[in-house]
mmCIF file of the C-alpha atoms, coordinates in Angstrom:
data_MODEL
# 
_entry.id   MODEL 
# 
loop_
_atom_site.group_PDB 
_atom_site.id 
_atom_site.type_symbol 
_atom_site.label_atom_id 
_atom_site.label_alt_id 
_atom_site.label_comp_id 
_atom_site.label_asym_id 
_atom_site.label_entity_id 
_atom_site.label_seq_id 
_atom_site.pdbx_PDB_ins_code 
_atom_site.Cartn_x 
_atom_site.Cartn_y 
_atom_site.Cartn_z 
_atom_site.occupancy 
_atom_site.B_iso_or_equiv 
_atom_site.pdbx_formal_charge 
_atom_site.auth_seq_id 
_atom_site.auth_comp_id 
_atom_site.auth_asym_id 
_atom_site.auth_atom_id 
_atom_site.pdbx_PDB_model_num 
ATOM 1   C CA . MET A 1 1   ? -10.200 23.090 -20.421 1.00 0.00 ? 1   MET A CA 1 
ATOM 2   C CA . ALA A 1 2   ? -10.140 25.279 -17.067 1.00 0.00 ? 2   ALA A CA 1 
ATOM 3   C CA . GLU A 1 3   ? -6.920  24.799 -15.314 1.00 0.00 ? 3   GLU A CA 1 
ATOM 4   C CA . ALA A 1 4   ? -7.292  22.997 -11.657 1.00 0.00 ? 4   ALA A CA 1 
ATOM 5   C CA . ILE A 1 5   ? -7.271  25.504 -8.797  1.00 0.00 ? 5   ILE A CA 1 
ATOM 6   C CA . SER A 1 6   ? -5.753  25.153 -5.752  1.00 0.00 ? 6   SER A CA 1 
ATOM 7   C CA . LEU A 1 7   ? -6.953  26.281 -2.721  1.00 0.00 ? 7   LEU A CA 1 
ATOM 8   C CA . PRO A 1 8   ? -4.541  27.613 -0.300  1.00 0.00 ? 8   PRO A CA 1 
ATOM 9   C CA . ASN A 1 9   ? -6.753  27.006 2.762   1.00 0.00 ? 9   ASN A CA 1 
ATOM 10  C CA . CYS A 1 10  ? -7.965  24.022 1.552   1.00 0.00 ? 10  CYS A CA 1 
ATOM 11  C CA . PRO A 1 11  ? -10.649 22.138 3.581   1.00 0.00 ? 11  PRO A CA 1 
ATOM 12  C CA . GLY A 1 12  ? -11.131 18.057 4.125   1.00 0.00 ? 12  GLY A CA 1 
ATOM 13  C CA . GLU A 1 13  ? -12.973 15.936 2.119   1.00 0.00 ? 13  GLU A CA 1 
ATOM 14  C CA . ASP A 1 14  ? -15.823 16.079 5.015   1.00 0.00 ? 14  ASP A CA 1 
ATOM 15  C CA . ILE A 1 15  ? -16.021 20.457 4.974   1.00 0.00 ? 15  ILE A CA 1 
ATOM 16  C CA . LEU A 1 16  ? -16.294 19.770 0.822   1.00 0.00 ? 16  LEU A CA 1 
ATOM 17  C CA . ALA A 1 17  ? -19.140 18.139 0.925   1.00 0.00 ? 17  ALA A CA 1 
ATOM 18  C CA . LEU A 1 18  ? -20.958 20.411 2.820   1.00 0.00 ? 18  LEU A CA 1 
ATOM 19  C CA . ALA A 1 19  ? -20.443 23.201 0.795   1.00 0.00 ? 19  ALA A CA 1 
ATOM 20  C CA . ARG A 1 20  ? -21.298 20.942 -2.113  1.00 0.00 ? 20  ARG A CA 1 
ATOM 21  C CA . LYS A 1 21  ? -24.493 21.589 -0.959  1.00 0.00 ? 21  LYS A CA 1 
ATOM 22  C CA . ILE A 1 22  ? -24.477 25.483 -0.503  1.00 0.00 ? 22  ILE A CA 1 
ATOM 23  C CA . LYS A 1 23  ? -27.379 27.312 -1.990  1.00 0.00 ? 23  LYS A CA 1 
ATOM 24  C CA . LEU A 1 24  ? -27.142 30.481 -0.084  1.00 0.00 ? 24  LEU A CA 1 
ATOM 25  C CA . VAL A 1 25  ? -24.881 31.796 2.156   1.00 0.00 ? 25  VAL A CA 1 
ATOM 26  C CA . LEU A 1 26  ? -25.556 34.452 4.554   1.00 0.00 ? 26  LEU A CA 1 
ATOM 27  C CA . PHE A 1 27  ? -23.172 36.908 5.940   1.00 0.00 ? 27  PHE A CA 1 
ATOM 28  C CA . ASP A 1 28  ? -22.844 39.185 9.539   1.00 0.00 ? 28  ASP A CA 1 
ATOM 29  C CA . VAL A 1 29  ? -21.445 42.610 8.369   1.00 0.00 ? 29  VAL A CA 1 
ATOM 30  C CA . ASP A 1 30  ? -19.730 43.495 11.931  1.00 0.00 ? 30  ASP A CA 1 
ATOM 31  C CA . GLY A 1 31  ? -16.386 41.772 11.881  1.00 0.00 ? 31  GLY A CA 1 
ATOM 32  C CA . VAL A 1 32  ? -16.989 39.350 8.910   1.00 0.00 ? 32  VAL A CA 1 
ATOM 33  C CA . LEU A 1 33  ? -17.517 41.857 5.633   1.00 0.00 ? 33  LEU A CA 1 
ATOM 34  C CA . THR A 1 34  ? -15.274 44.403 8.232   1.00 0.00 ? 34  THR A CA 1 
ATOM 35  C CA . ASP A 1 35  ? -12.864 44.393 10.416  1.00 0.00 ? 35  ASP A CA 1 
ATOM 36  C CA . GLY A 1 36  ? -15.430 45.453 13.065  1.00 0.00 ? 36  GLY A CA 1 
ATOM 37  C CA . SER A 1 37  ? -14.422 48.450 13.442  1.00 0.00 ? 37  SER A CA 1 
ATOM 38  C CA . LEU A 1 38  ? -17.045 51.492 14.025  1.00 0.00 ? 38  LEU A CA 1 
ATOM 39  C CA . PHE A 1 39  ? -15.943 54.791 12.686  1.00 0.00 ? 39  PHE A CA 1 
ATOM 40  C CA . ILE A 1 40  ? -18.567 57.450 14.140  1.00 0.00 ? 40  ILE A CA 1 
ATOM 41  C CA . GLY A 1 41  ? -17.646 61.548 13.095  1.00 0.00 ? 41  GLY A CA 1 
ATOM 42  C CA . ASP A 1 42  ? -18.650 63.685 15.559  1.00 0.00 ? 42  ASP A CA 1 
ATOM 43  C CA . ASP A 1 43  ? -22.168 64.756 13.396  1.00 0.00 ? 43  ASP A CA 1 
ATOM 44  C CA . GLY A 1 44  ? -23.063 61.016 13.566  1.00 0.00 ? 44  GLY A CA 1 
ATOM 45  C CA . GLN A 1 45  ? -22.646 59.668 10.626  1.00 0.00 ? 45  GLN A CA 1 
ATOM 46  C CA . GLU A 1 46  ? -20.990 55.785 10.873  1.00 0.00 ? 46  GLU A CA 1 
ATOM 47  C CA . TYR A 1 47  ? -18.254 54.973 8.311   1.00 0.00 ? 47  TYR A CA 1 
ATOM 48  C CA . LYS A 1 48  ? -17.300 51.355 7.760   1.00 0.00 ? 48  LYS A CA 1 
ATOM 49  C CA . ALA A 1 49  ? -14.502 49.850 5.292   1.00 0.00 ? 49  ALA A CA 1 
ATOM 50  C CA . PHE A 1 50  ? -15.131 47.282 3.310   1.00 0.00 ? 50  PHE A CA 1 
ATOM 51  C CA . ASN A 1 51  ? -12.696 44.964 1.138   1.00 0.00 ? 51  ASN A CA 1 
ATOM 52  C CA . SER A 1 52  ? -12.263 45.088 -2.561  1.00 0.00 ? 52  SER A CA 1 
ATOM 53  C CA . ARG A 1 53  ? -11.437 41.995 -3.326  1.00 0.00 ? 53  ARG A CA 1 
ATOM 54  C CA . ASP A 1 54  ? -14.885 40.029 -0.943  1.00 0.00 ? 54  ASP A CA 1 
ATOM 55  C CA . GLY A 1 55  ? -16.748 42.175 -3.401  1.00 0.00 ? 55  GLY A CA 1 
ATOM 56  C CA . HIS A 1 56  ? -15.553 40.189 -6.309  1.00 0.00 ? 56  HIS A CA 1 
ATOM 57  C CA . GLY A 1 57  ? -15.786 36.570 -4.682  1.00 0.00 ? 57  GLY A CA 1 
ATOM 58  C CA . MET A 1 58  ? -19.113 37.569 -2.902  1.00 0.00 ? 58  MET A CA 1 
ATOM 59  C CA . LYS A 1 59  ? -19.816 38.635 -7.646  1.00 0.00 ? 59  LYS A CA 1 
ATOM 60  C CA . MET A 1 60  ? -18.400 35.559 -8.755  1.00 0.00 ? 60  MET A CA 1 
ATOM 61  C CA . LEU A 1 61  ? -20.027 33.288 -5.540  1.00 0.00 ? 61  LEU A CA 1 
ATOM 62  C CA . GLN A 1 62  ? -23.729 34.459 -7.110  1.00 0.00 ? 62  GLN A CA 1 
ATOM 63  C CA . LYS A 1 63  ? -23.149 34.610 -11.013 1.00 0.00 ? 63  LYS A CA 1 
ATOM 64  C CA . CYS A 1 64  ? -22.183 30.965 -9.873  1.00 0.00 ? 64  CYS A CA 1 
ATOM 65  C CA . GLY A 1 65  ? -25.969 30.259 -8.847  1.00 0.00 ? 65  GLY A CA 1 
ATOM 66  C CA . VAL A 1 66  ? -25.257 30.264 -4.919  1.00 0.00 ? 66  VAL A CA 1 
ATOM 67  C CA . ALA A 1 67  ? -27.655 33.171 -3.546  1.00 0.00 ? 67  ALA A CA 1 
ATOM 68  C CA . ILE A 1 68  ? -26.267 35.470 -0.865  1.00 0.00 ? 68  ILE A CA 1 
ATOM 69  C CA . GLY A 1 69  ? -27.938 38.112 1.992   1.00 0.00 ? 69  GLY A CA 1 
ATOM 70  C CA . ILE A 1 70  ? -26.629 39.942 5.617   1.00 0.00 ? 70  ILE A CA 1 
ATOM 71  C CA . ILE A 1 71  ? -28.265 39.628 8.544   1.00 0.00 ? 71  ILE A CA 1 
ATOM 72  C CA . THR A 1 72  ? -26.813 42.318 10.808  1.00 0.00 ? 72  THR A CA 1 
ATOM 73  C CA . GLY A 1 73  ? -27.626 43.204 14.006  1.00 0.00 ? 73  GLY A CA 1 
ATOM 74  C CA . ARG A 1 74  ? -26.860 47.090 13.518  1.00 0.00 ? 74  ARG A CA 1 
ATOM 75  C CA . THR A 1 75  ? -28.321 49.641 11.147  1.00 0.00 ? 75  THR A CA 1 
ATOM 76  C CA . SER A 1 76  ? -26.317 51.365 7.822   1.00 0.00 ? 76  SER A CA 1 
ATOM 77  C CA . LYS A 1 77  ? -26.917 53.905 5.278   1.00 0.00 ? 77  LYS A CA 1 
ATOM 78  C CA . VAL A 1 78  ? -23.161 51.643 3.956   1.00 0.00 ? 78  VAL A CA 1 
ATOM 79  C CA . VAL A 1 79  ? -24.257 49.207 4.117   1.00 0.00 ? 79  VAL A CA 1 
ATOM 80  C CA . GLU A 1 80  ? -26.995 50.103 2.416   1.00 0.00 ? 80  GLU A CA 1 
ATOM 81  C CA . HIS A 1 81  ? -25.340 51.648 -0.309  1.00 0.00 ? 81  HIS A CA 1 
ATOM 82  C CA . ARG A 1 82  ? -23.073 48.299 -0.118  1.00 0.00 ? 82  ARG A CA 1 
ATOM 83  C CA . VAL A 1 83  ? -25.422 46.004 -0.560  1.00 0.00 ? 83  VAL A CA 1 
ATOM 84  C CA . ASN A 1 84  ? -26.888 47.647 -3.683  1.00 0.00 ? 84  ASN A CA 1 
ATOM 85  C CA . ASP A 1 85  ? -23.279 47.915 -4.815  1.00 0.00 ? 85  ASP A CA 1 
ATOM 86  C CA . LEU A 1 86  ? -23.355 43.826 -5.088  1.00 0.00 ? 86  LEU A CA 1 
ATOM 87  C CA . GLY A 1 87  ? -26.852 43.196 -6.000  1.00 0.00 ? 87  GLY A CA 1 
ATOM 88  C CA . ILE A 1 88  ? -27.863 41.162 -2.969  1.00 0.00 ? 88  ILE A CA 1 
ATOM 89  C CA . LYS A 1 89  ? -31.048 40.971 -2.576  1.00 0.00 ? 89  LYS A CA 1 
ATOM 90  C CA . HIS A 1 90  ? -31.261 39.735 1.221   1.00 0.00 ? 90  HIS A CA 1 
ATOM 91  C CA . VAL A 1 91  ? -30.536 42.085 3.265   1.00 0.00 ? 91  VAL A CA 1 
ATOM 92  C CA . TYR A 1 92  ? -31.770 42.384 6.919   1.00 0.00 ? 92  TYR A CA 1 
ATOM 93  C CA . GLN A 1 93  ? -30.092 45.130 9.200   1.00 0.00 ? 93  GLN A CA 1 
ATOM 94  C CA . GLY A 1 94  ? -31.132 45.619 13.052  1.00 0.00 ? 94  GLY A CA 1 
ATOM 95  C CA . CYS A 1 95  ? -31.679 42.516 13.671  1.00 0.00 ? 95  CYS A CA 1 
ATOM 96  C CA . ALA A 1 96  ? -31.135 42.155 17.190  1.00 0.00 ? 96  ALA A CA 1 
ATOM 97  C CA . ASP A 1 97  ? -32.322 38.634 17.382  1.00 0.00 ? 97  ASP A CA 1 
ATOM 98  C CA . LYS A 1 98  ? -31.159 37.085 14.091  1.00 0.00 ? 98  LYS A CA 1 
ATOM 99  C CA . LEU A 1 99  ? -32.814 33.346 14.510  1.00 0.00 ? 99  LEU A CA 1 
ATOM 100 C CA . PRO A 1 100 ? -35.975 33.961 12.994  1.00 0.00 ? 100 PRO A CA 1 
ATOM 101 C CA . VAL A 1 101 ? -34.540 36.212 9.830   1.00 0.00 ? 101 VAL A CA 1 
ATOM 102 C CA . TYR A 1 102 ? -33.300 33.544 8.980   1.00 0.00 ? 102 TYR A CA 1 
ATOM 103 C CA . THR A 1 103 ? -35.810 31.081 9.593   1.00 0.00 ? 103 THR A CA 1 
ATOM 104 C CA . ASN A 1 104 ? -38.227 32.889 7.570   1.00 0.00 ? 104 ASN A CA 1 
ATOM 105 C CA . LEU A 1 105 ? -35.519 33.229 4.876   1.00 0.00 ? 105 LEU A CA 1 
ATOM 106 C CA . ILE A 1 106 ? -35.151 29.286 4.363   1.00 0.00 ? 106 ILE A CA 1 
ATOM 107 C CA . HIS A 1 107 ? -39.085 29.162 4.440   1.00 0.00 ? 107 HIS A CA 1 
ATOM 108 C CA . GLU A 1 108 ? -39.736 31.949 1.941   1.00 0.00 ? 108 GLU A CA 1 
ATOM 109 C CA . LEU A 1 109 ? -37.416 30.823 -0.553  1.00 0.00 ? 109 LEU A CA 1 
ATOM 110 C CA . LYS A 1 110 ? -37.870 26.664 -0.049  1.00 0.00 ? 110 LYS A CA 1 
ATOM 111 C CA . ILE A 1 111 ? -34.675 25.244 1.375   1.00 0.00 ? 111 ILE A CA 1 
ATOM 112 C CA . ASP A 1 112 ? -33.512 23.053 3.762   1.00 0.00 ? 112 ASP A CA 1 
ATOM 113 C CA . PRO A 1 113 ? -31.058 24.699 6.629   1.00 0.00 ? 113 PRO A CA 1 
ATOM 114 C CA . GLU A 1 114 ? -28.587 21.687 4.773   1.00 0.00 ? 114 GLU A CA 1 
ATOM 115 C CA . GLU A 1 115 ? -28.139 24.220 1.682   1.00 0.00 ? 115 GLU A CA 1 
ATOM 116 C CA . THR A 1 116 ? -27.105 27.117 3.978   1.00 0.00 ? 116 THR A CA 1 
ATOM 117 C CA . ALA A 1 117 ? -24.064 28.812 4.536   1.00 0.00 ? 117 ALA A CA 1 
ATOM 118 C CA . PHE A 1 118 ? -23.064 31.049 8.237   1.00 0.00 ? 118 PHE A CA 1 
ATOM 119 C CA . VAL A 1 119 ? -20.445 33.476 8.396   1.00 0.00 ? 119 VAL A CA 1 
ATOM 120 C CA . GLY A 1 120 ? -20.486 35.035 11.442  1.00 0.00 ? 120 GLY A CA 1 
ATOM 121 C CA . ASP A 1 121 ? -18.385 36.056 14.451  1.00 0.00 ? 121 ASP A CA 1 
ATOM 122 C CA . ASP A 1 122 ? -19.279 36.749 17.679  1.00 0.00 ? 122 ASP A CA 1 
ATOM 123 C CA . VAL A 1 123 ? -21.695 34.670 19.537  1.00 0.00 ? 123 VAL A CA 1 
ATOM 124 C CA . VAL A 1 124 ? -24.800 36.315 18.453  1.00 0.00 ? 124 VAL A CA 1 
ATOM 125 C CA . ASP A 1 125 ? -24.511 34.724 15.259  1.00 0.00 ? 125 ASP A CA 1 
ATOM 126 C CA . LEU A 1 126 ? -23.761 31.488 17.072  1.00 0.00 ? 126 LEU A CA 1 
ATOM 127 C CA . PRO A 1 127 ? -27.934 29.920 17.426  1.00 0.00 ? 127 PRO A CA 1 
ATOM 128 C CA . ILE A 1 128 ? -27.952 31.052 13.188  1.00 0.00 ? 128 ILE A CA 1 
ATOM 129 C CA . MET A 1 129 ? -24.239 28.876 12.884  1.00 0.00 ? 129 MET A CA 1 
ATOM 130 C CA . LEU A 1 130 ? -25.618 25.679 15.064  1.00 0.00 ? 130 LEU A CA 1 
ATOM 131 C CA . ARG A 1 131 ? -29.011 25.777 12.454  1.00 0.00 ? 131 ARG A CA 1 
ATOM 132 C CA . THR A 1 132 ? -27.284 25.897 9.058   1.00 0.00 ? 132 THR A CA 1 
ATOM 133 C CA . GLY A 1 133 ? -25.260 23.295 7.164   1.00 0.00 ? 133 GLY A CA 1 
ATOM 134 C CA . LEU A 1 134 ? -21.866 25.299 6.900   1.00 0.00 ? 134 LEU A CA 1 
ATOM 135 C CA . ALA A 1 135 ? -20.861 27.090 9.878   1.00 0.00 ? 135 ALA A CA 1 
ATOM 136 C CA . ILE A 1 136 ? -17.996 28.966 9.012   1.00 0.00 ? 136 ILE A CA 1 
ATOM 137 C CA . THR A 1 137 ? -16.156 31.604 11.349  1.00 0.00 ? 137 THR A CA 1 
ATOM 138 C CA . VAL A 1 138 ? -13.586 34.015 10.721  1.00 0.00 ? 138 VAL A CA 1 
ATOM 139 C CA . HIS A 1 139 ? -9.696  33.378 11.386  1.00 0.00 ? 139 HIS A CA 1 
ATOM 140 C CA . ASP A 1 140 ? -9.727  36.194 14.467  1.00 0.00 ? 140 ASP A CA 1 
ATOM 141 C CA . GLY A 1 141 ? -13.763 35.288 15.440  1.00 0.00 ? 141 GLY A CA 1 
ATOM 142 C CA . HIS A 1 142 ? -14.971 35.016 19.202  1.00 0.00 ? 142 HIS A CA 1 
ATOM 143 C CA . TYR A 1 143 ? -13.315 31.305 20.859  1.00 0.00 ? 143 TYR A CA 1 
ATOM 144 C CA . LEU A 1 144 ? -16.747 29.823 20.711  1.00 0.00 ? 144 LEU A CA 1 
ATOM 145 C CA . VAL A 1 145 ? -17.722 30.930 17.850  1.00 0.00 ? 145 VAL A CA 1 
ATOM 146 C CA . ARG A 1 146 ? -14.346 29.068 16.277  1.00 0.00 ? 146 ARG A CA 1 
ATOM 147 C CA . GLN A 1 147 ? -15.446 25.394 18.700  1.00 0.00 ? 147 GLN A CA 1 
ATOM 148 C CA . HIS A 1 148 ? -18.353 25.647 17.134  1.00 0.00 ? 148 HIS A CA 1 
ATOM 149 C CA . ALA A 1 149 ? -17.321 26.282 13.316  1.00 0.00 ? 149 ALA A CA 1 
ATOM 150 C CA . HIS A 1 150 ? -17.513 23.887 10.702  1.00 0.00 ? 150 HIS A CA 1 
ATOM 151 C CA . TRP A 1 151 ? -15.201 25.766 9.138   1.00 0.00 ? 151 TRP A CA 1 
ATOM 152 C CA . ALA A 1 152 ? -12.554 28.823 9.646   1.00 0.00 ? 152 ALA A CA 1 
ATOM 153 C CA . THR A 1 153 ? -11.032 31.168 6.834   1.00 0.00 ? 153 THR A CA 1 
ATOM 154 C CA . THR A 1 154 ? -7.560  32.073 7.428   1.00 0.00 ? 154 THR A CA 1 
ATOM 155 C CA . ALA A 1 155 ? -7.894  36.097 6.818   1.00 0.00 ? 155 ALA A CA 1 
ATOM 156 C CA . CYS A 1 156 ? -9.526  38.350 9.842   1.00 0.00 ? 156 CYS A CA 1 
ATOM 157 C CA . GLY A 1 157 ? -12.852 39.540 9.235   1.00 0.00 ? 157 GLY A CA 1 
ATOM 158 C CA . GLY A 1 158 ? -12.708 42.732 6.507   1.00 0.00 ? 158 GLY A CA 1 
ATOM 159 C CA . ARG A 1 159 ? -9.082  41.190 5.546   1.00 0.00 ? 159 ARG A CA 1 
ATOM 160 C CA . GLY A 1 160 ? -9.760  38.440 2.829   1.00 0.00 ? 160 GLY A CA 1 
ATOM 161 C CA . ALA A 1 161 ? -12.755 35.839 4.580   1.00 0.00 ? 161 ALA A CA 1 
ATOM 162 C CA . ALA A 1 162 ? -15.767 36.791 2.692   1.00 0.00 ? 162 ALA A CA 1 
ATOM 163 C CA . ARG A 1 163 ? -13.506 35.705 -0.459  1.00 0.00 ? 163 ARG A CA 1 
ATOM 164 C CA . GLU A 1 164 ? -11.705 33.123 1.155   1.00 0.00 ? 164 GLU A CA 1 
ATOM 165 C CA . VAL A 1 165 ? -15.511 31.409 1.437   1.00 0.00 ? 165 VAL A CA 1 
ATOM 166 C CA . CYS A 1 166 ? -16.923 32.388 -1.953  1.00 0.00 ? 166 CYS A CA 1 
ATOM 167 C CA . GLU A 1 167 ? -13.750 30.776 -3.252  1.00 0.00 ? 167 GLU A CA 1 
ATOM 168 C CA . MET A 1 168 ? -14.272 27.794 -1.174  1.00 0.00 ? 168 MET A CA 1 
ATOM 169 C CA . ILE A 1 169 ? -17.496 26.905 -1.920  1.00 0.00 ? 169 ILE A CA 1 
ATOM 170 C CA . MET A 1 170 ? -17.246 27.693 -5.747  1.00 0.00 ? 170 MET A CA 1 
ATOM 171 C CA . TYR A 1 171 ? -14.196 25.215 -5.549  1.00 0.00 ? 171 TYR A CA 1 
ATOM 172 C CA . ALA A 1 172 ? -16.420 22.269 -3.914  1.00 0.00 ? 172 ALA A CA 1 
ATOM 173 C CA . GLN A 1 173 ? -18.779 23.126 -6.384  1.00 0.00 ? 173 GLN A CA 1 
ATOM 174 C CA . ASP A 1 174 ? -16.623 22.292 -8.956  1.00 0.00 ? 174 ASP A CA 1 
ATOM 175 C CA . LYS A 1 175 ? -17.401 25.851 -10.221 1.00 0.00 ? 175 LYS A CA 1 
ATOM 176 C CA . LEU A 1 176 ? -14.165 28.112 -9.148  1.00 0.00 ? 176 LEU A CA 1 
ATOM 177 C CA . SER A 1 177 ? -11.318 27.069 -11.964 1.00 0.00 ? 177 SER A CA 1 
ATOM 178 C CA . ALA A 1 178 ? -14.110 28.122 -14.083 1.00 0.00 ? 178 ALA A CA 1 
ATOM 179 C CA . GLU A 1 179 ? -14.418 31.300 -12.810 1.00 0.00 ? 179 GLU A CA 1 
ATOM 180 C CA . LEU A 1 180 ? -11.094 32.402 -12.513 1.00 0.00 ? 180 LEU A CA 1 
ATOM 181 C CA . GLN A 1 181 ? -10.019 30.911 -15.554 1.00 0.00 ? 181 GLN A CA 1 
ATOM 182 C CA . ASN A 1 182 ? -11.864 34.001 -17.318 1.00 0.00 ? 182 ASN A CA 1 
ATOM 183 C CA . TYR A 1 183 ? -9.448  35.786 -16.040 1.00 0.00 ? 183 TYR A CA 1 
ATOM 184 C CA . LEU A 1 184 ? -6.256  33.914 -17.929 1.00 0.00 ? 184 LEU A CA 1 
# 
C-alpha cells in the first residue's frame, strides 16, 4: 500500500474537487514553463531554460492518464525539442489568439471545458483561463491573472510551478502517493 503523501501547498477541497475532473492540462510556455526570460544570440537563435523537475512532473502526470498540451504565443525550435523530449502531443505555437486553438482542441478530444485546466501567467492567457474547469497561475503571474485564477502555485514560472500543478492534480485524483512510491 502506498504511503500517504501530503502537499506543502495543498489547496482547499473546492480546488481539489475541480482538479479531480481534469483530463487535459494545457500550459503556456514563457513565464510558466520558463521564467519568461528570452535569450537571443547575435545569430537570432533563441534559448530558454526549462526546469527538469517540471518536466518529470509532466511525464508522471501523463503516465497517470492526464493528457498535457502546450498553447503558446511564440514559436521556437527550443519548445519543439522540449515537448518532443516530454512526449507531449498537443503542441500549438505561434498562437496570437489562443482561445480558438483551445476550443478546437477540446472539440477534437471530445472533452468538456470542466475537464480542462490551463496554466498561464499573463493577460493573453485569460480568455482560456476564464473558460476552463481549473484556471491556474504561477506565483509571479500578472496581478489580473492571479485575481481570476482558481489557484496559484507557490513556485514562480520556470522554477517548479509546473511540477506543483502536476502533483496537485495527481493528489486530487488519488494517484500521487502511488506514483511517488515508485521512487521509495
